[in-house]
C-alpha positions in Angstrom: -28.1 -44.6 -71.4 -30.5 -45.6 -68.4 -27.1 -46.5 -67.3 -25.6 -43.0 -67.8 -28.4 -41.0 -66.5 -28.5 -43.1 -63.1 -24.9 -42.8 -62.9 -25.4 -39.5 -63.3 -28.0 -38.7 -60.8 -26.1 -40.8 -58.6 -22.9 -38.3 -58.4 -25.1 -35.3 -58.2 -26.9 -36.7 -55.4 -23.1 -37.3 -53.6 -21.6 -34.2 -54.8 -25.3 -32.8 -53.2 -24.6 -34.8 -49.8 -20.9 -33.7 -49.8 -21.5 -30.4 -50.2 -24.3 -30.4 -47.6 -22.2 -32.2 -44.7 -19.7 -29.6 -45.8 -21.9 -26.6 -44.7 -23.2 -28.6 -41.6 -19.6 -28.7 -40.7 -19.0 -25.3 -41.0 -21.8 -24.2 -39.6 -21.2 -26.2 -36.5 -17.7 -24.8 -36.2 -19.0 -21.4 -36.3 -21.5 -21.8 -33.5 -18.9 -23.3 -31.5 -16.0 -21.2 -32.2 -19.0 -18.2 -31.4 -19.6 -20.1 -28.0 -16.5 -20.6 -27.2 -15.2 -16.8 -27.6 -18.4 -16.0 -25.7 -17.8 -18.2 -23.1 -13.9 -16.7 -22.6 -15.2 -13.1 -22.6 -17.8 -14.2 -19.7 -14.9 -15.9 -17.6 -12.3 -12.6 -18.5 -15.2 -10.5 -16.9 -15.6 -12.4 -13.8 -14.3 -10.7 -11.1 -13.7 -11.6 -7.3 -15.7 -9.4 -5.4 -14.4 -7.3 -2.1 -15.4 -4.6 0.4 -13.1 -2.5 0.0 -12.5 0.4 -2.8 -10.7 -1.4 -6.4 -7.5 -0.3 -7.7 -7.1 3.1 -8.4 -7.6 4.2 -12.1 -4.3 4.7 -14.2 -2.2 3.0 -11.6 0.7 2.7 -14.1 0.9 6.1 -14.5 0.4 7.4 -11.0 3.3 5.2 -9.9 5.7 6.3 -12.8 4.7 9.8 -11.9 5.6 9.8 -8.1 8.7 7.9 -9.0 9.7 10.1 -11.6 8.8 13.4 -9.5 10.4 11.8 -6.3 13.8 11.1 -7.8 13.8 14.7 -9.9 12.9 16.8 -7.3 12.1 15.3 -3.6 15.2 13.2 -3.5 17.7 14.1 -6.8 20.1 11.8 -4.8 18.3 8.9 -5.8 18.2 10.3 -9.6 19.4 6.8 -10.8 16.5 4.5 -10.0 14.7 2.8 -12.8 11.5 4.0 -12.4 10.0 1.6 -15.3 11.5 -1.4 -13.6 10.7 -0.1 -10.5 6.9 -0.2 -11.8 7.5 -3.5 -13.7 8.5 -5.0 -10.4 5.3 -3.8 -8.7 2.9 -5.2 -11.2 4.3 -8.3 -11.8 4.1 -8.7 -7.7 -0.1 -8.8 -7.7 -1.0 -8.7 -11.4 -3.3 -11.9 -12.7 -2.9 -13.2 -8.6 -5.5 -13.8 -6.2 -5.2 -10.9 -3.6 -5.5 -13.3 -0.8 -2.2 -14.7 -1.4 0.5 -12.6 -1.8 3.5 -13.3 -0.3 7.0 -11.6 0.9 8.6 -13.0 -2.2 5.7 -11.2 -4.7 7.2 -7.8 -3.4 11.0 -8.5 -2.7 12.4 -7.7 -6.6 10.5 -4.2 -5.7 11.6 -3.8 -2.0 15.0 -4.8 -3.6 15.3 -2.1 -6.1 13.3 0.9 -4.7 14.8 1.0 -1.3 17.5 3.6 0.0 19.2 4.5 3.3 17.6 6.5 5.8 20.3 9.3 7.5 20.6 9.0 10.8 18.3 11.0 13.8 15.6 11.6 10.6 13.2 8.6 10.7 9.4 9.5 12.5 7.1 6.9 13.2 3.6 7.6 13.6 0.4 6.3 14.4 -3.1 7.7 14.5 -1.5 10.9 13.9 -1.6 10.6 9.7 -2.6 14.3 9.1 -0.1 15.6 11.5 2.9 13.8 11.3 2.4 14.9 7.6 1.9 18.2 8.0 4.9 18.6 10.5 7.6 16.5 8.0 6.1 19.0 5.2 7.7 22.1 7.1 10.2 20.7 9.2 12.4 18.5 6.3 14.5 17.0 9.5 12.3 14.3 9.9 11.0 11.7 7.2 8.2 9.2 7.6 7.8 6.1 5.7 5.4 7.8 3.3 8.2 10.2 3.0 10.6 7.3 1.4 10.5 6.3 -2.3 8.8 3.6 -1.7 6.0 5.3 0.5 5.7 8.3 -1.7 4.6 6.1 -4.8 1.8 4.2 -2.9 0.6 6.7 -0.1 -3.3 6.9 -0.3 -3.7 4.8 -3.7 -4.8 1.2 -3.3 -4.3 -2.4 -6.1 -5.0 -6.2 -6.5 -5.0 -8.5 -9.0 -7.1 -10.5 -10.4 -7.1 -14.4 -11.7 -8.9 -13.5 -14.5 -8.4 -11.0 -17.9 -7.6 -8.0 -17.2 -5.5 -9.3 -14.2 -6.2 -6.3 -12.4 -9.2 -5.7 -10.4 -10.6 -1.9 -11.0 -14.2 -2.9 -8.8 -12.7 -3.9 -5.7 -10.3 -5.0 -3.4 -9.7 -7.0 -0.2 -9.8 -4.9 2.7 -7.2 -5.7 5.7 -9.8 -6.9 7.6 -11.0 -9.8 4.9 -7.7 -11.5 4.3 -4.2 -10.4 5.7 -1.8 -11.6 2.5 -3.7 -9.0 0.1 -1.2 -6.7 -1.8 -1.8 -3.4 0.3 -1.4 -5.0 3.7 1.7 -7.3 2.5 3.6 -4.4 0.7 3.4 -2.0 3.6 4.6 -4.2 6.2 7.5 -4.9 4.1 8.0 -1.3 3.5 7.2 -0.6 7.4 9.6 -3.2 8.2 12.7 -2.0 5.9 12.0 1.7 7.1 12.5 0.3 10.8 15.5 -1.6 10.1 17.4 1.8 8.4 16.4 3.6 11.5 19.5 5.3 13.6 20.5 7.4 15.8 17.3 9.3 17.9 14.4 8.4 16.3 11.0 9.7 17.1 7.4 8.4 17.1 4.2 10.5 17.2 1.0 9.2 18.9 -2.0 10.1 19.4 -3.2 11.2 23.1 -6.6 12.0 22.7 -7.4 8.2 21.3 -9.9 6.6 24.6 -8.7 3.3 23.7 -5.1 4.1 24.3 -2.1 5.9 21.9 -0.2 2.5 21.9 -1.8 -0.5 20.3 0.2 -3.6 19.7 -1.9 -4.5 17.3 -1.1 -1.1 14.6 1.9 -1.7 12.4 4.0 0.8 14.0 3.5 -1.9 16.8 3.4 -5.1 15.4 6.2 -4.4 12.9 8.0 -1.3 13.3 9.3 -1.1 17.2 10.2 -5.1 16.8 12.6 -4.4 13.8 14.3 -1.6 15.4 17.8 -2.5 15.6 19.2 -1.6 19.3 22.4 -1.7 18.3 21.8 1.1 15.6 19.4 3.2 17.4 20.0 4.9 20.8 16.9 6.5 21.9 13.6 6.4 20.8 11.4 9.8 21.3 7.8 9.4 21.9 5.7 12.6 21.1 2.1 12.4 22.9 0.0 14.6 21.0 -3.3 15.6 22.3 -6.2 17.5 20.1 -6.5 21.1 20.3 -9.5 21.1 22.5 -9.8 17.6 22.4 -10.1 14.7 25.3 -6.8 14.5 27.1 -7.1 10.4 27.1 -3.5 9.6 27.9 -0.4 11.3 28.9 3.2 9.9 28.8 1.7 8.0 32.3 -0.6 6.3 30.7 -1.2 2.6 30.5 -0.5 1.8 26.9 2.7 4.6 27.1 3.7 2.4 30.1 3.4 -0.9 28.2 5.3 0.6 25.1 8.2 1.7 27.2 8.8 -1.5 28.6 8.5 -3.0 25.5 11.6 -1.2 23.7 13.6 -1.3 27.0 12.9 -4.9 26.9 15.0 -4.3 23.8 17.5 -2.4 24.9 16.6 0.8 23.4 16.3 3.8 25.3 12.9 5.4 25.5 12.0 9.6 26.3 8.6 10.1 26.3 7.2 14.3 26.0 3.5 15.2 26.6 2.4 17.5 23.4 5.6 18.5 21.7 6.0 22.1 21.3 7.2 22.6 17.9 4.3 20.1 16.5 1.6 22.0 18.8 2.5 25.2 17.6 1.7 23.6 14.1 -1.7 22.8 15.6 -2.5 25.9 16.7 -2.1 27.2 13.5 -5.8 25.9 12.9 -7.3 27.1 15.6 -4.8 30.1 16.9 -7.3 31.5 19.5 -8.2 28.4 21.5 -7.5 28.6 25.0 -4.9 25.6 24.6 -3.2 27.9 22.2 -3.1 30.9 24.1 -1.3 28.3 26.7 1.3 27.5 24.2 1.8 30.5 23.3 2.1 32.0 26.8 4.4 29.0 27.2 7.2 30.1 24.4 7.0 33.9 26.2 
């Protein structure tokens, strides 16, 4: 009997030890899982910090809404464009990527899908005249800016960028153009601008701001560094410069000014014919709608009579 009792107690102790070990292993496993989950959560919340505004809220809905509106009401000839695929290509170009490492190849599938021909004699380029030029194209449908194309219409005024960690999109901040050259917006607009210039044909126009003290033409602008370099001399017959001065603003430069002379030289070297007009009258009349009693506008009215 003593031997049996001793053997029974030994088995009990063994079973107890096994249970304790199983409990310890289980507790360690649970704690490890919790710590790992917390670590992954912290990692997923790590967002790169930038100086620009973050991705526009509800970006997908904004892009899809603009795309559908464009192909149904703005330009119904493009009704066969697939807006869902366009969004998927755009998202794939930047999501889960470092926003300073975006490439032309990232966006090429999107541009191939969303591009469309531009009718001859309708291309209107601009620099430092955003508000005025778009007010003009809204009242005169004979001209199209980049923002009047599908690619420009979808992305105008919004921002977007990715992040290497979850959720893959940074809604807090995105790089400014000055922070890194290969950011999502910069690459997108440069590629879209290049395509817009390549499509131009016939007589093309460019609206510049003659009230800028530093000069109306800047070689480092998208117009100066991308668009004029991609105009095809075999397709474009003339570049007409509209040099607009602010109503009541300083007339810093005219068509004979230094920066305009430099622009003319660049275009002529590319075998493009150039003309320039100070305060193109139809646009000036639009400016005067906001301030009809200004002296500049009275002079404008007298010249029309």
